[in-house]
C-alpha positions in Angstrom: 15.0 -11.6 -5.3 13.6 -13.4 -8.2 11.7 -11.8 -11.2 8.6 -13.5 -10.3 8.7 -12.2 -6.9 9.3 -8.8 -8.1 6.3 -8.9 -10.4 4.3 -10.0 -7.5 5.4 -7.3 -5.3 4.6 -4.7 -8.0 1.1 -6.3 -8.7 0.3 -6.2 -5.0 1.6 -2.5 -5.0 -0.2 -1.6 -8.0 -3.8 -2.9 -6.7 -3.2 -1.7 -2.9 -1.9 2.0 -4.3 -4.6 2.4 -6.8 -7.3 1.2 -4.3 -6.0 3.9 -1.5 -5.9 6.3 -4.1 -9.5 5.7 -4.9 -10.7 5.8 -1.2 -8.7 9.0 -0.2 -9.6 10.6 -3.3 -7.7 13.8 -4.6 -4.1 12.7 -5.0 -4.7 11.1 -8.8 -1.8 8.5 -8.9 -0.1 7.2 -12.1 0.4 3.4 -12.2 4.1 4.0 -11.3 3.0 6.2 -8.2 0.3 3.6 -7.2 3.1 0.9 -7.2 5.6 3.1 -5.4 2.9 4.0 -3.0 1.8 0.2 -2.7 5.2 -1.5 -2.3 6.0 1.2 0.6 2.6 0.8 1.8 3.3 -3.0 2.3 6.1 -2.2 4.5 4.2 0.3 6.7 1.1 -1.7 7.1 3.3 -4.7 7.9 4.7 -2.5 10.8 1.4 -1.2 11.7 -0.1 -4.7 12.2 2.9 -5.7 14.1 2.8 -3.1 16.2 -0.7 -3.9 17.2 0.1 -7.4 17.5 -2.3 -8.4 14.7 -1.7 -10.6 11.7 -4.1 -10.6 8.3 -4.2 -14.2 7.3 -1.3 -14.9 4.4 -1.5 -15.2 0.7 -2.2 -12.8 -1.8 -5.4 -11.2 -0.3 -3.6 -10.7 3.1 -0.8 -9.1 1.1 -3.1 -6.4 -0.7 -5.1 -5.8 2.7 -2.1 -5.1 4.5 -0.3 -3.0 1.8 -3.7 -1.4 1.4 -3.8 -0.2 4.8 -0.2 1.1 4.7 -0.7 2.9 1.5 -4.0 4.3 3.0 -1.8 5.8 5.8 0.6 7.2 3.4 -1.9 9.0 1.4 -3.4 10.3 4.2 -0.4 11.7 5.7 0.6 13.1 2.2 -2.8 14.8 1.5 -2.5 16.4 5.4 1.0 17.8 4.4 -0.4 19.3 1.0 -3.1 21.0 3.0 -0.6 22.2 5.5 
């Protein structure tokens, strides 16, 4: 993995994690937390869309949408676990 690929992955993760944190509310992630949730969310979102037989258009926007959906699922699960 090149440095450029790693930076793009972190950029997508930061945007997706911050957007998911904004929509879920109450979690308040720092930048590092948003990147981690966004990167893990990219894998989760990719798996979810694969299981549904759906594909989001490629490119940067498609990657952000996929990571956002996965991060949203992760944060909703985290919020549910915190309240339990």
